[in-house]
C-alpha atoms as one frame of an Amber mdcrd trajectory, in Angstrom:
protein
  -0.083  -0.101   0.066   2.831   2.253   0.619   5.410   1.490  -1.475   4.404
   4.431  -3.534   4.978   7.587  -1.119   7.890   9.154  -0.444   8.995  11.045
   2.526  10.668  13.241   0.657   8.162  15.776   0.152   7.455  16.659   3.880
  11.093  16.480   4.458  11.163  20.158   1.784   8.335  21.712   3.336   9.665
  20.594   7.033  13.501  21.829   5.760  11.790  24.748   3.817   9.499  25.458
   7.339  12.232  25.381   9.885  14.578  27.180   7.720  12.255  29.961   7.992
  11.681  30.354  11.720  15.170  29.598  12.376  16.269  32.747   9.990  13.187
  35.393  11.094  14.615  33.671  14.742  18.092  35.078  13.211  17.156  38.520
  12.501  15.359  39.290  15.458  18.743  38.206  17.922  20.371  41.030  15.247
  18.027  43.614  15.665  18.143  43.259  19.711  22.621  42.997  19.203  22.063
  46.742  17.114  19.721  47.894  19.857  22.318  46.845  22.529  25.517  47.937
  20.799  26.395  50.697  22.120  26.100  48.790  26.133  29.792  47.242  27.358
  29.967  44.269  27.209  32.421  41.743  30.037  32.349  38.570  27.684  34.752
  37.942  24.137  31.540  37.010  22.224  28.134  38.488  23.642  25.690  35.803
  24.200  23.217  36.967  21.485  26.260  36.685  19.015  26.400  32.759  20.061
  23.402  31.955  19.704  23.017  33.599  16.441  26.064  31.731  15.447  24.229
  28.106  17.084  20.513  28.912  15.398  23.022  29.639  11.651  24.665  25.848
  11.955  20.919  24.813  12.159  20.392  26.757   9.207  22.938  25.990   7.264
  21.918  21.870   7.529  18.189  22.498   6.138  19.613  24.291   3.144  21.929
  21.503   2.809  19.624  19.109   2.672  17.048  20.870  -0.170  20.689  21.377
  -2.223  20.648  17.501  -1.823  17.589  16.966  -2.681  16.885  19.842  -5.482
  18.730  17.946  -8.416  14.931  15.384  -8.004  12.872  17.402  -6.880  12.226
  20.601  -8.295  10.325  21.835  -5.273  13.553  22.464  -3.333  14.867  23.941
  -5.964  12.640  26.783  -5.738  12.845  27.156  -1.616  16.511  27.872  -2.983
């Protein structure tokens, strides 16, 4: 019954939505970082920058999923 079904379209949609949510969060953190630019910090790297780096790593993994699916699935190339 399930022989013809593929999970790839669900993976593509999930990667697209997840990457969009992560990038929206990164955008909000960057805006917050910009407003706090005048406040001195003791850390070498502020906590917001560390969070942004972590989220960017996750978003890049999801974008890599879309890149690998793009040659065989046209919908993945639309999202890139």
